[in-house]
C-alpha positions as CSV (number, residue, x, y, z in Angstrom):
1,L,29.5,-73.7,6.5
2,T,28.7,-71.0,4.3
3,M,27.5,-73.4,2.0
4,S,25.2,-74.9,4.7
5,A,24.2,-71.2,6.5
6,P,20.5,-70.4,6.2
7,P,20.5,-67.3,3.6
8,P,20.0,-64.3,5.1
9,T,16.1,-62.7,5.1
10,P,15.8,-59.3,3.9
11,P,15.3,-56.4,5.3
12,P,11.9,-55.0,6.0
13,P,10.9,-52.5,3.6
14,P,10.4,-48.7,4.8
15,Q,7.5,-47.9,6.0
16,P,5.8,-44.5,4.9
17,P,5.4,-41.5,7.2
18,S,1.9,-41.7,9.0
19,H,1.7,-38.1,7.6
20,P,3.9,-37.5,4.4
21,P,4.4,-33.6,3.8
22,S,3.0,-31.7,1.1
23,T,5.1,-29.8,-0.8
24,T,4.7,-27.9,-4.3
25,T,7.7,-26.4,-6.2
26,S,7.0,-23.4,-7.8
27,T,9.0,-19.7,-7.7
28,N,7.0,-17.7,-6.0
29,I,5.7,-20.0,-3.8
30,N,6.5,-22.9,-0.6
31,T,4.0,-24.5,0.4
32,T,5.2,-26.8,2.6
33,T,3.1,-26.8,5.8
34,N,4.8,-27.7,8.8
35,A,1.9,-25.8,11.3
36,P,-1.4,-24.9,10.5
37,D,-0.7,-21.3,9.6
38,D,2.4,-21.5,8.0
39,W,1.2,-21.3,4.4
40,R,0.3,-18.0,4.9
41,K,3.9,-16.8,5.3
42,S,5.2,-18.9,2.1
43,I,3.5,-16.8,-0.4
44,T,4.7,-14.0,-1.8
45,Q,3.1,-10.5,-1.9
46,T,4.5,-10.9,-5.8
47,Y,2.2,-14.2,-6.0
48,R,-0.7,-12.1,-4.4
49,T,-0.6,-9.4,-6.6
50,S,-0.9,-11.6,-9.4
51,E,-3.9,-13.4,-8.2
52,V,-5.5,-9.3,-8.2
53,R,-4.6,-8.9,-11.5
54,S,-6.4,-12.1,-12.5
55,I,-9.3,-11.8,-10.6
56,A,-9.6,-7.8,-12.2
57,P,-10.8,-8.5,-15.2
58,I,-12.8,-11.4,-14.2
59,L,-14.8,-8.7,-12.1
60,A,-14.7,-6.3,-15.0
61,S,-16.2,-8.6,-17.2
62,L,-19.6,-9.2,-15.1
63,E,-20.4,-5.3,-15.1
64,P,-21.1,-3.8,-18.7
65,G,-18.6,-0.3,-19.3
66,A,-16.5,-1.4,-16.3
67,T,-12.6,-1.5,-17.0
68,S,-9.9,-4.0,-15.0
69,D,-8.0,-0.7,-13.5
70,S,-12.1,0.4,-12.3
71,K,-11.8,-3.4,-10.3
72,K,-8.0,-3.6,-9.0
73,M,-9.8,-2.1,-5.4
74,L,-12.6,-4.8,-5.4
75,A,-10.3,-7.6,-6.9
76,M,-8.1,-6.5,-4.1
77,K,-10.3,-6.7,-1.2
78,F,-12.1,-10.1,-2.6
79,E,-8.5,-11.8,-2.2
80,E,-7.9,-10.5,0.9
81,T,-11.6,-11.9,2.4
82,I,-10.1,-15.3,1.4
83,F,-6.6,-15.1,2.0
84,Q,-7.2,-14.2,5.5
85,S,-10.6,-17.2,5.7
86,A,-8.8,-20.0,4.4
87,K,-7.0,-23.0,5.7
88,S,-4.8,-24.0,3.4
89,F,-3.1,-22.9,0.1
90,D,-5.4,-25.6,-1.6
91,D,-8.4,-24.0,0.2
92,Y,-7.4,-20.8,-0.8
93,K,-7.2,-21.9,-4.6
94,K,-10.5,-23.9,-4.7
95,T,-12.3,-20.8,-2.7
96,I,-11.1,-18.2,-5.4
97,Q,-12.3,-20.2,-8.0
98,K,-15.3,-21.5,-6.7
99,R,-16.6,-17.8,-5.5
100,L,-15.6,-16.7,-9.2
101,T,-17.8,-19.3,-10.9
102,K,-20.6,-18.8,-8.6
103,L,-20.5,-15.0,-9.7
104,K,-20.2,-15.7,-13.2
105,K,-23.2,-18.7,-13.0
106,H,-25.0,-15.4,-11.3
107,Y,-24.4,-13.5,-13.7
108,A,-25.8,-15.6,-16.5
109,K,-29.1,-16.0,-14.7
110,M,-29.5,-12.0,-14.3
111,Q,-29.2,-12.4,-17.9
112,Q,-32.1,-14.8,-17.9
113,Q,-33.8,-13.3,-16.3
114,Q,-33.8,-10.4,-17.7
115,Q,-34.5,-12.3,-21.3
116,H,-37.4,-13.8,-20.0
117,Q,-39.2,-10.4,-18.8
118,H,-38.3,-8.9,-22.4
119,Q,-40.0,-12.1,-23.6
120,Q,-42.6,-11.5,-21.0
121,Q,-43.2,-7.7,-22.1
122,G,-43.6,-8.2,-25.8
123,G,-46.2,-10.9,-25.1
124,G,-48.0,-8.7,-22.8
125,G,-50.9,-10.3,-20.9
126,A,-51.1,-10.5,-17.4
127,G,-47.8,-12.6,-17.2
128,N,-46.0,-9.0,-17.5
129,A,-46.8,-8.8,-13.5
130,P,-44.0,-11.3,-12.4
131,S,-41.5,-9.2,-14.4
132,D,-42.7,-5.6,-13.3
133,D,-42.2,-7.2,-9.5
134,L,-38.8,-8.2,-10.8
135,L,-37.4,-4.6,-12.4
136,R,-38.9,-2.9,-9.4
137,E,-36.6,-4.8,-7.4
138,R,-33.4,-4.3,-9.5
139,E,-34.3,-1.0,-9.7
140,I,-34.7,0.2,-5.9
141,L,-31.7,-2.2,-5.4
142,L,-29.1,-0.3,-7.9
143,E,-30.3,3.1,-6.5
144,R,-29.7,1.6,-3.1
145,E,-26.3,0.9,-3.8
146,L,-25.4,4.3,-5.6
147,K,-26.4,5.6,-2.4
148,E,-24.0,4.1,-0.4
149,T,-21.1,4.7,-3.0
150,Y,-21.7,7.9,-4.0
151,G,-23.9,9.9,-1.0
152,S,-21.7,11.1,1.0
153,Q,-18.7,12.2,-2.0
154,I,-22.0,13.8,-3.6
155,L,-22.9,15.6,0.4
156,Y,-19.3,16.9,0.5
157,I,-19.3,18.5,-3.4
158,I,-22.4,20.2,-2.1
159,E,-21.7,21.2,1.5
160,H,-18.0,22.6,0.2
161,A,-18.8,24.1,-3.1
162,D,-19.5,27.6,-2.3
163,L,-15.8,27.9,-0.8
164,A,-14.3,26.0,-3.3
165,V,-15.6,28.1,-6.3
166,E,-14.7,31.1,-4.3
167,L,-11.0,29.8,-4.1
168,T,-10.8,29.0,-7.6
169,R,-11.8,32.6,-8.8
170,E,-9.0,34.0,-7.0
171,K,-6.5,31.3,-8.3
172,S,-7.6,31.1,-11.4
173,G,-10.6,32.9,-13.2
174,D,-14.3,33.4,-13.3
175,G,-13.6,30.7,-16.2
176,R,-12.7,27.9,-14.4
177,A,-15.1,29.1,-11.2
178,A,-17.8,29.0,-13.6
179,N,-16.7,25.2,-14.9
180,L,-16.5,24.4,-11.0
181,K,-20.1,26.1,-10.2
182,Q,-21.7,24.0,-13.2
183,H,-20.1,20.6,-11.9
184,A,-21.8,22.1,-8.2
185,V,-24.9,22.4,-9.9
186,N,-24.9,18.7,-11.6
187,A,-24.0,17.2,-7.7
188,K,-26.8,18.6,-6.2
189,N,-29.3,17.5,-9.4
190,W,-27.6,13.9,-8.6
191,A,-28.3,14.6,-4.6
192,E,-32.1,15.4,-5.4
193,R,-32.2,12.1,-7.8
194,L,-31.3,9.6,-5.0
195,G,-33.4,11.2,-2.4
196,L,-30.3,12.8,-0.8
197,L,-31.7,16.3,-0.7
198,P,-35.3,17.5,-0.9
199,S,-35.8,18.6,-4.2
200,T,-36.4,22.3,-4.6
201,T,-38.5,22.6,-8.0
202,E,-42.2,24.3,-7.0
203,G,-45.0,25.0,-9.3
204,E,-47.4,27.7,-8.4
205,D,-50.3,25.1,-6.3
206,G,-47.0,23.9,-4.7
207,H,-47.6,20.4,-6.4
208,A,-44.8,20.1,-8.1
209,A,-42.8,19.7,-5.4
210,A,-43.9,16.3,-4.1
211,T,-44.2,15.0,-7.8
212,A,-40.5,15.2,-8.2
213,M,-39.9,14.3,-4.6
214,T,-41.8,10.7,-5.6
215,R,-40.6,10.4,-9.1
216,R,-39.8,6.8,-10.4
217,M,-36.3,6.6,-11.7
218,D,-36.7,3.8,-14.4
219,M,-33.4,1.3,-15.4
220,P,-32.1,3.2,-18.0
221,L,-32.0,6.5,-16.1
222,L,-30.5,4.4,-13.6
223,T,-28.0,3.7,-15.6
224,K,-27.2,6.5,-17.1
225,L,-27.1,8.3,-13.6
226,K,-24.6,5.2,-12.6
227,G,-21.9,6.2,-15.7
228,Q,-22.2,9.9,-14.7
229,L,-21.2,9.2,-11.0
230,E,-18.6,6.7,-12.2
231,S,-16.9,9.1,-14.5
232,R,-17.2,12.7,-12.6
233,V,-17.6,12.5,-9.0
234,E,-14.5,11.3,-8.1
235,V,-12.4,13.8,-10.2
236,I,-15.2,16.9,-8.9
237,R,-14.8,16.2,-4.9
238,S,-10.6,15.4,-5.2
239,H,-11.0,19.3,-7.1
240,I,-12.6,20.6,-4.4
241,V,-10.6,18.8,-1.8
242,K,-7.7,20.1,-3.1
243,M,-9.0,23.6,-2.6
244,V,-10.8,23.7,0.6
245,D,-8.6,21.2,2.5
246,P,-5.0,20.0,1.3
247,D,-4.2,18.7,4.0
248,L,-6.9,16.5,3.7
249,F,-6.1,15.8,0.3
250,L,-2.6,15.1,0.5
251,E,-3.5,12.2,3.1
252,E,-6.0,10.5,0.7
253,T,-3.4,10.5,-2.1
254,L,-0.8,8.9,0.0
255,R,-3.8,6.2,0.8
256,K,-4.3,5.9,-3.1
257,L,-0.6,5.6,-3.2
258,D,0.4,3.3,-0.6
259,E,-2.0,0.4,-2.6
260,E,-0.9,1.2,-5.6
261,L,2.5,0.5,-4.8
262,L,1.2,-2.9,-3.4
263,L,-0.3,-3.9,-6.6
264,S,2.6,-2.3,-8.8
265,H,5.5,-3.6,-10.8
266,P,8.8,-4.4,-8.9
267,S,10.3,-2.3,-11.9
268,V,8.5,0.8,-10.0
269,S,10.5,0.1,-7.0
270,R,14.0,-0.2,-8.7
271,M,13.0,3.1,-10.2
272,L,12.0,4.9,-7.4
273,R,14.6,3.2,-5.3
274,S,18.0,4.5,-8.5
275,S,16.1,8.4,-8.7
276,L,15.8,8.5,-5.1
277,L,19.7,7.8,-4.7
278,R,20.1,9.8,-7.5
279,Y,18.6,13.1,-7.0
280,D,18.4,13.0,-2.9
281,P,21.1,14.7,-1.7
282,D,20.8,13.4,2.0
283,L,21.1,9.9,1.1
284,C,23.7,10.4,-1.3
285,R,26.2,12.2,1.9
286,R,24.8,9.5,4.4
287,Q,25.7,6.8,1.5
288,P,27.6,7.2,-1.9
289,R,25.5,5.8,-4.9
290,P,26.2,2.5,-6.1
291,Q,27.5,2.6,-9.5
292,P,26.6,-0.7,-11.6
293,S,28.9,-2.6,-13.4
294,P,30.1,-2.4,-17.2
295,Q,27.6,-6.0,-18.0
296,Q,24.9,-3.7,-16.5
297,Q,25.8,-0.4,-18.4
298,S,25.8,-2.1,-21.3
299,Q,22.7,-4.2,-20.5
300,R,20.7,-0.7,-19.6
301,Q,19.9,-2.6,-16.1
302,S,19.8,-0.4,-12.6
303,P,22.9,-0.3,-10.2
304,P,22.3,-2.7,-7.1
305,P,20.1,-1.7,-4.5
306,S,21.6,0.8,-1.9
307,S,21.4,-0.5,2.1
308,V,20.2,2.5,2.8
309,F,16.8,1.5,1.7
310,T,16.3,-1.9,3.9
311,V,13.3,-3.6,5.9
312,D,15.6,-3.0,9.3
313,Q,16.4,0.6,8.6
314,M,12.1,1.5,8.1
315,K,11.5,-0.2,11.1
316,K,13.9,1.8,12.8
317,Q,12.3,5.3,11.0
318,L,8.9,4.7,12.5
319,E,10.5,4.0,16.1
320,R,11.9,7.6,15.8
321,T,8.4,8.7,14.6
322,N,6.9,6.9,18.0
323,A,9.3,8.9,20.0
324,P,7.4,10.2,23.1
325,V,7.6,13.8,23.6
326,P,9.0,15.3,27.1
327,I,6.2,17.5,28.7
328,P,7.5,20.4,30.3
329,R,7.8,20.7,34.1
330,R,7.5,23.7,36.1
331,N,10.7,24.1,37.4
332,H,12.2,23.9,33.9
333,R,9.3,24.1,31.6
334,D,11.7,26.6,29.0
335,D,14.7,23.8,29.2
336,D,12.1,21.2,28.5
337,R,10.4,23.3,26.0
338,I,13.4,23.1,23.9
339,R,14.3,19.6,23.9
340,A,10.1,18.9,23.0
341,A,11.0,21.0,19.7
342,V,14.0,19.3,18.8
343,V,12.2,15.7,19.8
344,R,9.5,17.4,17.1
345,I,11.3,18.3,14.9
346,D,13.5,14.9,14.8
347,K,10.1,13.0,14.1
348,V,9.3,15.1,11.4
349,R,13.1,14.2,9.9
350,A,12.2,10.8,11.2
351,A,9.1,10.9,8.8
352,V,10.2,12.1,5.7
353,Q,13.3,9.2,5.2
354,A,10.4,6.8,6.7
355,L,8.1,7.6,3.2
356,A,11.3,7.6,1.2
357,T,12.5,4.4,2.5
358,Y,9.3,2.8,2.5
359,M,8.6,3.9,-1.1
360,A,12.1,2.6,-2.7
361,L,11.5,-1.3,-0.6
362,G,10.0,-4.0,-3.0
363,V,6.6,-5.6,-3.1
364,E,7.5,-8.6,-0.9
365,E,9.9,-5.8,1.6
366,K,6.8,-3.4,1.9
367,T,4.7,-6.3,3.8
368,A,7.9,-8.3,5.3
369,D,5.9,-6.6,8.7
370,S,2.6,-6.4,9.8
371,S,3.8,-2.3,10.9
372,F,4.6,-0.7,7.5
373,R,0.6,-1.4,6.5
374,G,-0.7,2.4,6.6
375,C,2.9,3.7,7.4
376,M,2.5,6.3,4.7
377,N,-1.0,7.8,6.3
378,H,1.1,7.4,9.8
379,C,4.3,9.2,8.5
380,H,1.9,11.9,7.2
381,K,0.0,12.6,10.7
382,V,2.8,12.9,12.4
383,V,4.6,15.6,10.5
384,M,0.9,17.0,10.4
385,E,0.8,16.9,14.6
386,C,4.5,18.0,15.0
387,C,3.8,21.0,12.7
388,D,1.7,22.4,14.2
389,A,2.5,21.6,18.0
390,L,6.1,23.6,16.6
391,E,3.9,26.9,15.1
392,E,2.1,27.3,18.5
393,E,5.2,27.1,20.3
394,Y,6.5,29.5,18.0
395,E,3.4,31.6,18.3
396,E,3.9,31.7,22.2
397,C,7.8,32.3,21.9
398,C,6.8,35.4,19.5
399,D,3.9,37.1,21.9
400,A,6.8,36.5,25.3
401,L,9.3,38.8,23.7
């Protein structure tokens, strides 16, 4: 019976799925796409930071005299725009490469136009008219760029220069005050050249002022002015803000620090965490500082991270900073004022703890929750509002007594 039986038919081969999942093996990226929008969650902040670092030198190479550090913010905005508009990880990578290639081609085209323009200027004749138009267009674009980039900062310097000079004279002497005053005069000259202020130069018949206002700046003068603005405006404005409005200076410094922490190396977060645990007595009382193992001591490694600095702890502290303040009622005004003062003091304490926790978190933990974005400025505003309210309550109590 066995010999006479027909041979068994082999099973049909397995059919491949109609839509095979696409996977890519990587240390920082997992691009398995189960849904259209899941690919963004799988890309870590560390990988995005490395992309920003690779984009910045390319952008710097397209501008003479620029450095990769000066183009980090532009590279960060460049990468963020593509990241939000891309449909997949492959689209994200391809779009970055395409736009960088397009920028390089545009820069090469501009170089060719400059060479052609120099050739036409050397040959003379009627061929100079198109090159002059192109050169004038480039001058207008560069002048407009300088106005948009540095106009508000220069006007702030001019507006607050007198007060800053007086405060500098009181704190640091006449020498530093005279130096700051000279910087303010330079800022006023920049404003006049860019057309931000009317010219103050007048001749005997009054025609010199009109000539100065309508004088055209050529490309070499604009390039020299751009170098001066890039190296001086931010430093001068920062010093004046520090003297005139310390709160605004602290707010702007925290904003810059927040951006730098997102672009920093992971070792920076580990160093901040270790320093906070070592020198902050409140944290040490709440939880003992973790001790490194003998192997870590021999290799000079940092101790393991503490559970004080976690994403959950950060969320709790931000919730405490958003706690509502009770409004004084008519028949319980004194009790409600005391409760409101206690709530404000607790909000200040929570804001300080949130700042310390955020600085000690890793780069990926800082981007784990959307509510963490801009939290350093948020904590600064909470502290300022609560301190102002407590100061008003204290003055009212002193007047009542």
